[in-house]
C-alpha positions, 0 to 999 in steps of 0.5 A, a space after each residue: 469486506 472492503 472499506 468502500 462498501 455499504 456493509 462496512 460503512 453502514 453496518 460493521 463500522 457503526 456497530 463496532 464503534 458503538 461497542 468500542 466506545 461503550 466497553 472498557 475492554 477496547 482491545 478485546 472488542 477491537 480484536 473480536 471485530 478484526 477477526 470477524 473482518 478477516 473471516 468475512 473474506 478469508 475464513 479458511 485462513 483464520 488459523 494461519 493468522 492465529 498461528 502467526 500471532 502466537 508463534 511471533 508472540 512466543 518468539 518475542 518473549 523468548 528473545 527477551 528472556 534469554 542471553 544466549 543463542 539470541 541470533 539463532 532465535 531471531 533467524 528461526 523467527 524470520 525464517 519461519 515467517 518467510 517460509 509461510 509467506 513463500 508457501 502461500 504466495 510463491 510456491 505456485 510460481 516456483 512450481 510453474 517455473 520448474 514445470 516449464 523446465 521439465 516440459 523442455 526436457 520431456 519430463 512429466 510435470 508436477 501436479 500440486 494444485 493451486 494454493 490460494 493467496 492468503 489475504 494480507 499475508 505480505 503485510 502481517 509477515 513484515 509486521 511480525 519480522 519488524 517486531 522480532 528484529 526490534 525486540 532483538 535490537 532492544 528497541 522495544 520490550 517484548 509484549 507480555 500480553 497475548 491479547 495485546 499482541 494479537 490486537 496489534 497484529 490483527 487490528 482491521 484498519 491495517 490488517 490486509 493492505 497496510 500501512 505497515 505499522 511497527 509495534 514500537 509505533 503503537 505500543 504505548 497506545 495498545 495499553 492506554 489510549 484516550 479518544 478525544 472528540 477532536 481526534 475522532 473528528 479528524 479521523 472521520 475527515 481522513 476516512 471520508 477523504 480516503 473514501 472519496 479518493 477510492 470511490 470517486 477517482 480510483 474506481 472511475 479510472 479503473 474501468 477504462 484502465 482494465 478495458 484498455 489493458 485487455 485489448 489485443 495488440 491489434 486494437 491498441 493505438 498510441 493514444 489509447 495506450 497512453 490513456 490506459 496507463 494514465 488511468 492506471 497511474 491515477 488508479 493505483 495511487 488513489 486506490 492505495 492512498 485512499 485505503 491508507 487514508 481510511 486506515 489512518 482515519 479509522 486508527 485516529 477514531 480508535 485512539 491510535 496514530 498510524 504513520 503516513 503512507 503517501 506524500 504526493 509522490 507524483 510531484 517528485 522530480 526523481 525516482 529517488 524522491 518518488 520512493 521517499 514519498 510512495 508507500 513510505 511505510 514499505 520504503 522505510 521497512 526495506 531501508 531499516 530491515 534489508 538495505 541497512 543490514 546489507 551494508 546500505 551505502 557504507 561500503 563501496 559504490 559497487 556494493 551500494 549499487 548492488 544493495 539498491 538493486 537487490 532491495 528493489 528486486 525483492 520489493 517487486 517480488 514482494 508485490 507478487 509472484 510474477 516475472 513482471 513484478 520482478 522486472 518492475 523491481 529491477 527497473 526501479 533499482 536500475 533507475 536508483 543506481 543511475 541517479 546515484 551514479 550521476 543522473 541526479 546531478 544532471 537532472 538538477 541542472 534541468 528546468 523544474 518542469 522537465 525534471 518532473 516530466 522525466 519522473 512522470 514518464 519513468 514512473 508510467 513506463 514502470 507501471 506498464 510492467 507492474 500492470 501487465 500480466 506477462 513480459 510479452 504483454 508489457 513489451 507490446 504495450 510499450 511499443 504501442 505507447 511509443 508508436 510501434 503498435 498495430 492498432 488502427 485509430 478508427 478501430 479503438 478511438 480514445 473517445 470510447 473510453 474518455 467519458 465525461 466522468 473519466 475526464 473529470 476523474 483524471 482532471 481532479 486526480 492530476 490536480 490533487 496528485 501533482 499540483 501543490 496548493 499554495 501555502 499547503 503546509 501552513 494550512 495543514 498545520 493550522 487545521 491540525 492545530 485546530 483539530 487537536 492532533 498536533 503540538 500546541 493544539 486547542 481542545 475546542 476548534 474554531 467553529 468556522 473551521 470545524 463546520 466547514 470540514 464537517 460539512 465537506 466530510 458529509 458531502 464526500 460521504 454522500 457522493 461516495 454512498 450514491 456511487 457505491 449504492 449503484 454497485 459500480 466497479 469497486 476493485 481493491 488493487 492491494 488486496 492481491 499483494 
């Protein structure tokens, strides 16, 4: 079940909130709904989800109630989580690589069957590991209630595609939460914003992106290749940022506050800044649980550079079991090393639009690696982008893909992902104050602001519902990660 579906928005969600608000057992209702939500897409992996919940809950209690061998307990916990992630996500990949070697040696290949990817396993594995590490460090007390811990692990807004929410960020709300009308109104508005980003922008540019990346090298021209990667650049942002906004909105409606996940990353002026703004919960997780334990930037320059490359190669591999993801992670790590080694200082002397142009081109080249099925396809696509392709312009005219709806989605997407709104921070701070979601908030928001935002949310829902009712293209990119 996806958020941008008629079933979820008009059947599952109203029934859930009706029971949620009328019942005193919020955690039980939320856990039950989350299990149903997960079973809708992956019923065969429900036992795996339950195993993750029980084993990490038990390990957390064990860590807190023992004073010896705690490091071994943590090691066992992390290794167990990673072993399951490896089996369901990477086993097929490694068997394929070993079989490729065996073929070159004229040995019989191993036939193991295909192990399907368990939905959301990358996200709830990282959440489980962060929980165990935080308990080990004493940053948070182990959760004694299995129901409460299961609710944290399985709550459906973040279960299958993030954001990565650490236990300590919601621990207080798991035991007690108050849902004010102003918080629910704000949640609905975030939900509708995310729905519009997903349905009206991401889905619109997804079709030409997929069609162009499916072209053979003989049909791929420079103009078409740039259009394809421009569409994909907007698709992956509004797909994932839209999902994150929907998750954050749903959390507010339930009485939780999830961390922000995106902050206009395409407005950055360096790769370093980009990673402070893109998928911020993943970046923060990698920093706190991998980069800093490796030594961070506290050691020599060479060790710092090595740590950056290691972290981002693993970041790429976290996204998928493919050489293209590994190459994308290595590409990001190399850029971060170059910027730390002096490129950032050189960029700072450039005119601001040139710094931004550098960022956009660097990111788009990286997305070619990320989107391509193979390294060979990525190389051919990049050659086409820079004028060395084999396609004839008359064979694949750009106009074939640049329809009025696609052009509108690109225009709006660029505007809202790059351009800054004058006084944006001041406006947002004022709205949050009126909506009761920030410090010094008022319980009763101003009527004009409330009505304008409510009408805007209804309009977005109406437009998105019309699009969804037509059964148009509706993929969710991050379900495959």
